[in-house]
Backbone bond lengths (Angstrom), bond angles and torsions (degrees), N, CA, C in turn:
res aa  C-N    CA-C-N  psi(-1)  N-CA   C-N-CA  omega(-1)  CA-C   N-CA-C  phi
1 X - - - 1.484 - - 1.441 109.96 -
2 X 1.409 108.73 128.17 1.509 112.66 -176.28 1.466 114.78 -75.10
3 X 1.315 112.24 156.46 1.611 113.90 -179.45 1.636 105.32 -74.32
4 X 1.403 116.90 125.77 1.345 116.51 175.83 1.500 118.40 -63.54
5 X 1.324 115.54 -16.64 1.570 120.73 -174.67 1.531 104.05 -92.81
6 X 1.370 122.93 -6.86 1.440 120.29 -167.22 1.657 108.40 -72.75
7 X 1.390 118.88 -15.36 1.326 119.75 179.52 1.549 114.76 -103.19
8 X 1.338 106.10 3.37 1.541 108.96 -178.93 1.495 112.14 -72.85
9 X 1.311 115.52 124.50 1.651 116.59 -174.89 1.487 110.10 -60.08
10 X 1.256 112.50 137.08 1.579 118.07 172.69 1.503 106.66 -76.47
11 X 1.417 108.88 143.13 1.495 116.24 174.79 1.563 110.93 -136.55
12 X 1.201 110.22 179.40 1.547 114.19 171.67 1.562 112.80 -98.51
13 X 1.250 113.42 10.37 1.433 119.46 173.36 1.558 105.99 85.02
14 X 1.467 109.87 -174.42 1.471 116.01 170.80 1.425 108.49 -86.18
15 X 1.389 124.65 110.75 1.426 123.76 -171.86 1.512 111.61 -147.60
16 X 1.251 107.93 -174.41 1.581 120.76 168.88 1.427 111.54 -113.69
17 X 1.287 121.60 124.74 1.444 127.49 -179.94 1.492 105.90 -118.52
18 X 1.391 110.94 132.83 1.344 115.83 -177.92 1.637 106.73 -128.24
19 X 1.363 118.14 121.76 1.477 120.98 -170.66 1.577 103.87 -130.81
20 X 1.353 106.47 119.16 1.498 118.08 174.53 1.461 109.99 -83.51
21 X 1.344 114.76 158.95 1.539 114.06 -175.44 1.460 115.56 55.01
22 X 1.254 112.88 42.08 1.491 116.78 -174.33 1.467 117.79 -90.33
23 X 1.305 118.65 -0.96 1.528 120.01 -167.76 1.463 108.79 -86.97
24 X 1.340 124.95 -13.24 1.391 123.61 -177.23 1.634 117.35 -162.74
25 X 1.158 118.99 163.33 1.500 119.31 179.77 1.465 113.58 61.76
26 X 1.320 112.18 -135.56 1.472 114.46 -175.36 1.457 114.30 -57.38
27 X 1.446 117.49 -43.40 1.445 121.11 -170.43 1.598 104.97 -70.72
28 X 1.235 126.28 -31.60 1.398 129.71 177.43 1.533 107.80 -63.51
29 X 1.318 113.51 -58.69 1.530 116.76 176.41 1.483 114.20 -52.23
30 X 1.382 115.12 -42.90 1.408 119.03 -179.74 1.558 116.10 -63.96
31 X 1.308 115.53 -36.76 1.327 121.32 175.81 1.560 115.17 -62.97
32 X 1.360 113.92 -39.13 1.437 114.40 169.01 1.512 119.07 -60.69
33 X 1.351 117.01 -40.87 1.383 126.75 -176.41 1.638 109.33 -70.09
34 X 1.371 113.70 -44.49 1.392 116.19 -175.88 1.648 111.11 -68.82
35 X 1.291 116.28 -28.05 1.332 123.69 -176.32 1.648 108.35 -59.19
36 X 1.343 105.57 -41.65 1.559 114.25 -176.51 1.551 108.76 -81.30
37 X 1.367 120.41 -6.32 1.446 117.39 177.88 1.551 114.46 -107.13
38 X 1.355 113.71 -1.83 1.459 115.26 176.13 1.473 110.37 -87.51
39 X 1.363 117.42 151.84 1.406 115.32 178.38 1.698 106.53 -88.98
40 X 1.410 112.87 168.06 1.475 121.82 -177.43 1.554 110.98 -48.61
41 X 1.332 116.12 143.31 1.471 123.29 175.53 1.497 111.31 72.74
42 X 1.339 115.10 19.05 1.516 117.07 168.57 1.508 113.11 -83.01
43 X 1.327 115.19 177.19 1.531 118.74 -175.33 1.635 108.81 -130.04
44 X 1.252 119.53 128.94 1.386 120.59 168.74 1.509 115.38 -115.67
45 X 1.341 112.39 125.99 1.436 117.72 179.46 1.607 105.56 -106.15
46 X 1.241 111.88 121.45 1.471 118.58 176.90 1.514 112.21 -108.14
47 X 1.314 114.49 121.95 1.542 122.34 -176.78 1.408 111.16 -116.48
48 X 1.439 112.61 137.12 1.472 118.95 171.44 1.514 101.31 -172.23
49 X 1.416 111.68 178.43 1.506 118.94 -173.67 1.576 102.50 -83.25
50 X 1.366 123.25 -35.33 1.440 124.75 -167.55 1.502 106.76 -92.55
51 X 1.268 114.96 108.68 1.569 123.24 178.21 1.581 106.74 -70.21
52 X 1.433 115.61 -30.42 1.587 116.67 176.80 1.464 111.98 -67.41
53 X 1.233 122.15 -42.98 1.444 127.76 -178.48 1.559 104.50 -69.03
54 X 1.345 119.93 -42.08 1.498 118.47 -175.30 1.562 106.30 -65.43
55 X 1.420 114.20 -42.05 1.474 118.17 -174.23 1.656 108.49 -63.38
56 X 1.414 117.79 -39.86 1.389 121.03 176.24 1.394 113.98 -59.62
57 X 1.426 119.32 -37.57 1.482 120.23 -177.33 1.556 106.54 -72.37
58 X 1.236 119.12 -40.74 1.438 125.52 -171.77 1.686 103.14 -61.29
59 X 1.251 114.56 -38.81 1.472 122.81 177.42 1.480 108.62 -62.60
60 X 1.321 117.95 -48.16 1.501 125.65 -178.85 1.590 105.82 -59.40
61 X 1.336 118.24 -37.96 1.458 119.62 -178.32 1.492 116.42 -82.75
62 X 1.403 113.73 -11.53 1.386 120.36 -162.80 1.615 114.09 -54.00
63 X 1.272 117.42 -51.63 1.427 123.80 -175.52 1.540 109.52 -56.35
64 X 1.297 118.31 -44.24 1.430 122.82 -177.09 1.610 108.61 -73.96
65 X 1.268 117.79 -42.66 1.401 119.19 -171.64 1.510 110.92 -73.92
66 X 1.280 118.22 -31.80 1.388 123.46 174.18 1.613 109.27 -61.53
67 X 1.324 111.24 -50.89 1.522 118.16 -176.06 1.614 103.82 -57.94
68 X 1.361 118.31 -41.41 1.438 120.54 -174.57 1.514 116.44 -87.61
69 X 1.429 109.37 0.69 1.518 115.00 -176.73 1.557 112.25 55.30
70 X 1.339 112.84 36.65 1.483 116.63 173.98 1.606 110.85 -86.84
71 X 1.277 116.15 127.91 1.410 118.67 175.26 1.501 113.23 -82.00
72 X 1.323 117.48 124.15 1.523 117.77 177.82 1.448 109.89 -118.17
73 X 1.335 108.65 131.37 1.602 112.42 -178.29 1.595 101.38 -123.68
74 X 1.401 109.91 135.63 1.594 116.70 177.84 1.585 104.53 -102.43
75 X 1.238 113.58 122.33 1.416 120.57 179.79 1.566 113.21 -114.67
76 X 1.239 114.51 100.44 1.561 121.08 -172.25 1.393 104.44 -97.89
77 X 1.442 116.42 102.83 1.416 126.00 -175.72 1.508 111.00 -143.92
78 X 1.307 118.31 158.65 1.508 125.97 172.42 1.589 102.89 -94.82
79 X 1.248 114.57 107.95 1.477 123.99 -178.53 1.547 111.94 -66.65
80 X 1.370 119.88 -23.21 1.375 120.16 175.21 1.432 113.21 -72.25
81 X 1.352 126.87 -3.73 1.409 131.02 -175.40 1.519 106.38 -113.80
82 X 1.378 115.92 139.71 1.410 125.92 179.66 1.643 105.53 -55.69
83 X 1.294 123.90 -43.25 1.477 125.16 177.34 1.608 110.37 -54.74
84 X 1.289 116.67 -34.70 1.412 117.36 -173.58 1.572 109.87 -68.91
85 X 1.370 108.80 -47.64 1.511 117.57 -178.80 1.588 107.96 -65.49
86 X 1.298 119.62 -38.21 1.371 120.18 177.64 1.483 113.52 -63.46
87 X 1.326 122.12 -39.92 1.338 125.81 177.60 1.607 115.54 -59.58
88 X 1.271 109.01 -48.14 1.497 111.22 172.90 1.474 116.15 -56.54
89 X 1.280 114.81 -45.77 1.496 122.76 173.58 1.530 112.65 -53.96
90 X 1.342 115.78 -44.66 1.463 122.93 -177.76 1.540 107.20 -64.72
91 X 1.314 120.80 -43.52 1.349 116.88 -175.12 1.580 108.80 -77.61
92 X 1.287 125.01 -29.66 1.383 126.57 172.44 1.542 110.57 -61.00
93 X 1.208 115.57 -38.79 1.572 121.98 -171.98 1.454 104.46 -70.66
94 X 1.508 124.10 -29.69 1.343 120.94 173.01 1.556 116.95 -64.08
95 X 1.337 111.47 -27.12 1.489 114.15 179.43 1.425 113.41 -89.27
96 X 1.385 122.29 -9.15 1.454 124.77 -176.95 1.549 113.61 -67.51
97 X 1.334 116.59 -12.44 1.452 120.09 -178.94 1.595 107.30 -71.43
98 X 1.340 110.97 -25.30 1.531 112.06 -174.95 1.514 106.60 -84.08
99 X 1.391 114.53 150.39 1.432 119.98 172.69 1.598 112.66 -74.53
100 X 1.379 111.34 122.36 1.423 113.99 175.89 1.436 111.54 -129.09
101 X 1.364 112.44 168.18 1.504 112.38 -176.84 1.512 109.00 -109.73
102 X 1.267 122.01 -18.91 1.471 121.74 -171.60 1.589 110.68 -147.90
103 X 1.323 114.78 129.43 1.481 119.99 169.40 1.489 110.42 -107.76
104 X 1.304 114.52 115.50 1.490 125.49 -179.28 1.488 110.00 -116.49
105 X 1.522 110.84 110.62 1.349 113.66 178.16 1.588 112.08 -108.82
106 X 1.240 125.75 123.52 1.376 127.80 -169.62 1.504 107.36 -115.74
107 X 1.368 121.47 98.22 1.414 131.57 178.89 1.525 111.13 -79.55
108 X 1.227 116.15 87.64 1.498 128.11 -169.00 1.559 107.88 -100.45
109 X 1.463 113.11 -47.37 1.447 114.79 -168.17 1.510 112.40 -53.18
110 X 1.387 120.75 139.18 1.372 123.92 -179.28 1.632 108.74 -168.13
111 X 1.275 114.80 163.87 1.498 114.75 -176.14 1.580 103.60 -138.08
112 X 1.315 115.45 151.42 1.426 126.15 -176.71 1.527 109.25 -67.72
113 X 1.367 113.60 -49.06 1.555 111.77 -175.93 1.523 113.94 83.50
114 X 1.357 114.36 169.33 1.435 116.23 -179.14 1.641 115.27 -77.57
115 X 1.241 113.98 124.57 1.516 118.18 178.20 1.393 108.07 -86.39
116 X 1.295 123.03 91.29 1.521 132.14 -177.38 1.430 114.26 -135.71
117 X 1.310 118.39 159.73 1.353 120.64 169.02 1.436 116.70 -58.19
118 X 1.393 116.83 153.03 1.468 120.20 -174.40 1.530 112.51 -56.89
119 X 1.360 113.55 -40.89 1.406 118.44 -179.70 1.516 122.18 -64.43
120 X 1.311 110.01 -7.23 1.555 113.07 -177.88 1.580 111.55 -88.07
121 X 1.342 117.62 -12.32 1.443 122.03 178.46 1.397 119.87 -86.98
122 X 1.414 116.90 72.60 1.402 123.38 -172.63 1.502 110.54 -100.16
123 X 1.339 118.84 -8.84 1.510 122.31 -178.98 1.553 107.00 -96.56
124 X 1.288 119.82 117.76 1.531 119.24 179.09 1.538 108.47 -70.22
125 X 1.276 114.76 -28.91 1.553 115.56 -179.91 1.500 113.24 -61.73
126 X 1.409 117.56 -39.55 1.471 122.46 172.91 1.457 115.17 -62.54
127 X 1.281 114.93 -37.68 1.432 123.22 178.41 1.464 110.56 -67.51
128 X 1.247 116.73 -53.91 1.497 128.05 179.86 1.576 109.99 -54.14
129 X 1.283 112.86 -41.59 1.468 114.34 -177.02 1.406 114.91 -68.46
130 X 1.349 116.68 -32.60 1.454 129.76 172.93 1.455 109.82 -59.63
131 X 1.296 109.12 -54.86 1.573 118.17 -174.33 1.577 112.05 -69.13
132 X 1.322 116.87 -25.98 1.355 124.28 -179.38 1.601 112.02 -59.93
133 X 1.382 113.07 -46.74 1.418 112.04 -179.06 1.618 111.61 -86.89
134 X 1.327 112.21 -26.56 1.534 111.81 -174.39 1.511 114.03 -96.17
135 X 1.222 120.92 -7.92 1.486 121.20 -177.81 1.463 104.57 -133.19
136 X 1.350 125.99 -63.33 1.411 130.59 -170.86 1.620 112.19 -60.91
137 X 1.244 118.12 -41.60 1.361 120.02 -179.75 1.548 118.02 -67.19
138 X 1.339 119.29 -45.97 1.390 118.98 177.32 1.535 112.42 -65.20
139 X 1.345 117.61 -32.19 1.469 123.49 175.70 1.612 108.24 -60.95
140 X 1.300 114.67 -57.21 1.486 125.19 -175.01 1.568 108.99 -57.75
141 X 1.383 109.69 -46.11 1.538 113.84 178.07 1.446 115.27 -61.45
142 X 1.260 112.63 -49.39 1.564 116.94 -177.19 1.489 107.96 -63.76
143 X 1.346 123.32 -39.29 1.308 124.02 179.79 1.476 115.79 -69.22
144 X 1.420 117.32 -31.83 1.436 124.71 173.42 1.457 110.58 -66.47
145 X 1.489 121.52 -45.83 1.367 123.44 -177.05 1.592 111.39 -69.56
146 X 1.400 116.49 -29.07 1.386 118.51 171.28 1.494 114.99 -59.35
147 X 1.297 118.18 -34.55 1.453 120.67 -179.68 1.461 111.53 -76.68
148 X 1.378 118.82 -33.32 1.380 118.59 170.68 1.598 119.83 -64.02
149 X 1.286 111.45 -36.77 1.495 116.60 -177.71 1.529 104.73 -123.02
150 X 1.399 115.47 85.20 1.487 116.66 -179.14 1.516 108.64 -80.62
151 X 1.371 114.15 164.62 1.473 113.04 -178.98 1.373 117.31 -56.93
152 X 1.334 112.73 144.68 1.603 118.34 172.31 1.419 102.69 -151.25
153 X 1.288 120.29 164.07 1.420 122.74 174.06 1.432 112.35 -74.83
154 X 1.356 115.29 137.73 1.421 125.75 -172.70 1.574 118.15 80.06
155 X 1.365 119.44 4.94 1.290 121.52 174.76 1.488 109.91 -94.53
156 X 1.350 123.57 121.21 1.435 126.17 175.97 1.671 104.85 -85.51
157 X 1.222 114.60 140.16 1.469 115.33 173.74 1.524 111.37 -134.83
158 X 1.305 118.85 126.92 1.432 128.74 -175.88 1.591 109.95 -125.12
159 X 1.324 115.13 133.29 1.390 120.93 168.46 1.457 115.43 -125.35
160 X 1.252 119.36 128.04 1.557 123.67 -179.76 1.488 112.10 -118.53
161 X 1.360 111.96 124.84 1.477 119.05 -177.47 1.582 102.63 -107.78
162 X 1.341 115.65 122.24 1.476 121.89 -179.39 1.656 99.43 -76.32
163 X 1.183 110.70 111.41 1.543 118.96 -177.61 1.645 113.36 -99.50
164 X 1.248 108.28 -151.98 1.599 113.63 -179.35 1.590 103.53 -176.36
165 X 1.296 111.76 145.61 1.512 116.67 164.83 1.527 116.92 -49.18
166 X 1.520 112.44 -22.10 1.475 113.75 174.94 1.611 113.22 -80.10
167 X 1.211 116.29 0.57 1.465 117.47 163.34 1.519 117.30 -72.50
168 X 1.238 115.86 -18.61 1.492 127.28 -179.91 1.567 114.24 -110.84
169 X 1.279 115.85 -26.59 1.466 123.64 -167.88 1.625 109.60 -120.48
170 X 1.334 116.66 125.65 1.417 117.30 172.84 1.429 114.26 -87.97
171 X 1.339 116.94 135.77 1.405 121.76 -171.93 1.681 105.89 -127.79
172 X 1.205 116.05 127.31 1.537 118.78 176.60 1.607 112.76 -51.58
173 X 1.253 116.33 131.75 1.572 126.43 177.53 1.445 111.26 76.19
174 X 1.456 119.96 13.67 1.486 118.16 -177.64 1.595 104.44 -120.28
175 X 1.258 117.55 31.39 1.407 122.00 -164.74 1.669 108.16 -59.52
176 X 1.366 116.77 -43.72 1.454 117.86 178.99 1.475 109.52 -58.32
177 X 1.473 115.65 -59.58 1.357 117.94 -174.88 1.553 114.33 -56.44
178 X 1.256 113.11 -49.99 1.519 114.11 178.44 1.427 118.26 -56.36
179 X 1.325 113.31 -37.81 1.500 125.16 178.98 1.492 111.23 -64.76
180 X 1.321 116.94 -47.03 1.529 124.92 178.46 1.523 108.52 -60.59
181 X 1.305 111.58 -52.14 1.523 118.03 -173.27 1.558 113.82 -62.15
182 X 1.356 116.25 -42.13 1.449 125.03 175.12 1.458 110.64 -64.34
183 X 1.405 116.09 -41.09 1.539 114.72 179.25 1.592 111.82 -68.44
184 X 1.346 110.14 -35.70 1.401 111.15 -178.04 1.566 112.04 -64.40
185 X 1.410 111.70 -41.32 1.529 115.45 176.50 1.474 109.45 -56.91
186 X 1.320 117.06 -57.35 1.499 113.08 -177.09 1.486 112.71 -62.77
187 X 1.290 122.25 -32.98 1.443 122.30 173.08 1.522 119.24 -49.37
188 X 1.338 108.03 -49.35 1.432 113.62 -177.81 1.501 110.08 -87.84
189 X 1.294 123.91 -14.13 1.404 121.81 161.13 1.519 115.95 -63.30
190 X 1.287 113.07 -42.76 1.466 117.43 169.84 1.560 115.10 -55.49
191 X 1.278 111.72 -42.34 1.530 117.61 179.07 1.463 109.48 -62.83
192 X 1.210 117.91 -41.64 1.560 123.23 -177.03 1.530 103.95 -67.21
193 X 1.192 121.03 -40.14 1.629 118.32 -177.73 1.547 112.97 -80.94
194 X 1.361 116.42 -14.58 1.379 120.43 -175.67 1.508 112.80 -95.17
195 X 1.434 112.16 -40.79 1.499 118.16 177.59 1.571 111.14 -109.20
196 X 1.257 113.75 102.57 1.611 116.74 -172.54 1.436 114.36 -69.04
197 X 1.485 113.87 -21.50 1.410 118.65 178.06 1.452 119.01 -83.25
198 X 1.374 116.43 0.20 1.390 120.98 -174.76 1.511 105.89 -106.20
199 X 1.344 118.78 132.46 1.414 126.15 167.25 1.518 115.35 -84.56
200 X 1.344 126.89 108.74 1.348 123.43 -173.38 1.620 111.67 -115.75
201 X 1.257 114.59 134.16 1.484 122.12 -176.35 1.447 109.06 -131.60
202 X 1.431 117.74 123.64 1.430 122.26 164.49 1.527 102.20 -97.69
203 X 1.368 108.30 127.83 1.514 117.63 -176.42 1.490 110.43 -124.84
204 X 1.390 115.82 124.33 1.400 119.38 -176.05 1.503 105.53 -104.06
205 X 1.347 116.70 106.85 1.482 125.45 -162.38 1.667 112.78 -76.31
206 X 1.355 115.72 2.25 1.490 115.64 -173.11 1.507 115.04 64.72
207 X 1.363 114.71 171.24 1.526 120.82 -175.62 1.594 102.41 -66.83
208 X 1.302 106.34 125.57 1.647 112.41 176.16 1.453 107.71 -121.12
209 X 1.328 110.19 161.84 1.630 119.43 -179.89 1.579 106.84 -79.13
210 X 1.243 116.84 78.46 1.484 123.98 177.80 1.476 111.56 -124.32
211 X 1.365 112.49 172.34 1.402 120.32 174.85 1.581 114.26 -61.01
212 X 1.435 114.55 -31.08 1.430 121.80 -177.99 1.569 106.20 -63.92
213 X 1.393 116.49 -43.31 1.412 118.27 -169.84 1.687 107.34 -78.76
214 X 1.314 113.89 -20.53 1.506 118.75 169.69 1.448 111.44 -72.24
215 X 1.319 119.59 -33.13 1.395 124.18 178.55 1.522 109.70 -73.39
216 X 1.370 119.79 -38.15 1.472 128.70 175.66 1.487 106.75 -55.24
217 X 1.342 117.51 -56.97 1.357 122.21 -176.47 1.534 111.87 -57.78
218 X 1.229 115.81 -49.27 1.472 127.16 178.39 1.576 113.59 -51.32
219 X 1.442 111.38 -50.62 1.371 118.90 -174.43 1.624 115.32 -83.25
220 X 1.216 112.54 -30.76 1.500 118.57 -173.26 1.598 114.04 -112.51
221 X 1.331 113.60 -22.45 1.468 118.59 -176.87 1.482 107.60 85.82
222 X 1.452 128.02 -11.09 1.317 129.14 -177.03 1.481 111.43 -70.70
223 X 1.370 125.08 127.22 1.464 127.43 170.86 1.504 103.48 -105.37
224 X 1.461 111.44 113.80 1.481 118.29 173.95 1.514 116.65 -91.01
225 X 1.289 110.43 11.85 1.519 117.74 173.82 1.514 105.94 57.11
226 X 1.297 124.45 63.91 1.424 128.07 -176.64 1.438 111.77 -60.17
227 X 1.428 117.62 148.04 1.437 121.92 178.80 1.616 106.84 -111.48
228 X 1.386 123.38 158.41 1.218 123.74 176.10 1.563 120.21 -51.60
229 X 1.325 123.57 134.33 1.499 120.55 -176.60 1.451 112.02 -53.60
230 X 1.362 120.13 -34.77 1.453 126.68 -174.30 1.594 107.01 -56.21
231 X 1.292 117.23 -38.69 1.523 121.57 -176.72 1.473 105.74 -59.45
232 X 1.327 116.14 -51.85 1.516 119.39 -171.64 1.471 110.04 -72.16
233 X 1.398 119.07 -37.67 1.440 122.93 172.69 1.449 115.46 -52.57
234 X 1.499 113.15 -42.82 1.490 124.08 -177.86 1.510 110.06 -57.69
235 X 1.534 113.26 -45.11 1.523 114.55 -175.56 1.574 103.94 -74.57
236 X 1.236 123.34 -33.61 1.470 115.95 -175.79 1.577 105.59 -67.82
237 X 1.250 120.73 -41.85 1.475 126.11 -178.20 1.521 106.12 -60.66
238 X 1.211 120.89 -39.40 1.535 122.25 -179.50 1.565 105.97 -68.24
239 X 1.261 123.65 -45.61 1.296 123.15 170.41 1.537 121.47 -48.59
240 X 1.354 110.32 -43.08 1.596 119.06 -175.86 1.574 102.98 -77.96
241 X 1.324 116.18 -38.98 1.445 112.17 -175.76 1.469 114.92 -71.73
242 X 1.377 113.99 -44.31 1.489 120.38 169.68 1.565 114.76 -54.74
243 X 1.335 112.94 -45.93 1.433 117.05 -178.99 1.448 119.29 55.91
244 X 1.379 114.74 40.58 1.508 116.10 -174.20 1.594 107.02 -123.82
245 X 1.331 116.97 15.99 1.505 119.41 167.78 1.399 111.44 -78.31
246 X 1.384 114.37 156.07 1.427 121.23 175.18 1.550 113.49 -76.99
247 X 1.256 121.07 133.82 1.446 119.82 -174.58 1.574 107.94 -63.82
248 X 1.373 115.22 137.01 1.540 118.46 -175.56 1.534 110.38 94.77
249 X 1.310 119.25 -5.64 1.447 124.96 -173.82 1.439 109.92 -63.92
250 X 1.411 122.71 142.08 1.436 126.34 172.12 1.538 103.70 -107.52
251 X 1.292 122.26 109.80 1.487 119.69 -170.73 1.705 102.23 -119.77
252 X 1.371 109.88 139.26 1.427 114.31 178.56 1.518 108.16 -100.20
253 X 1.335 116.29 153.39 1.363 125.78 -177.42 1.644 107.48 -57.46
254 X 1.275 119.26 -42.22 1.468 125.39 -178.75 1.482 113.89 -72.48
255 X 1.298 114.78 -6.09 1.472 117.61 171.84 1.439 118.90 -101.72
256 X 1.377 118.21 -4.23 1.374 118.64 -178.71 1.560 109.37 -93.45
């Protein structure tokens, strides 16, 4: 006799999902996929610098999100600034009055930075500016959302850190990028050790057909043979829906 629950579609539950860097590339593809995995009356917070691109995406999602009664908020902010982080937390707090089953925060926003020799970085302001967006903002945002949605019985909490093989591997002339990715990996490992109720995943998405890969090719001449973003998004969604990874794990696209 077959299990009557075996055909039940897997979902992320009725939740609130926050995606940074959501206006293009991986973040945009992820927003489309996540919207179809949330249950009715969920909330999607889409964060990026470009309000125009966010609004375009909201319109793309509109027919489905209206049918599913999904609340979609476009938050156009600069994440490297305190005001940007505060605005995301403010919008999330307005939704905290509703009963939800799952808080899912996907820290996707990042930048490539200057690919130069170590000895060229003599200006602390340049380094601090890069680290502000790529390290400080995901820490501050995650901490802020934690305060908005404190632990309670029945609330599932998931945090995704978009990582890279460069979090584990040192590469000449990539000091900014490697440093930021390594710092983020350690930062979220600390979170997984500190907050036992939170499921933390650092996901290395592999080379994707994004503006960043085009910049890498232009600046270095290296062709990483990028894959469509949808392929990597599909593997991340599998990990989140299966939910059988160890909290704090660093998982590569090619290992899923």
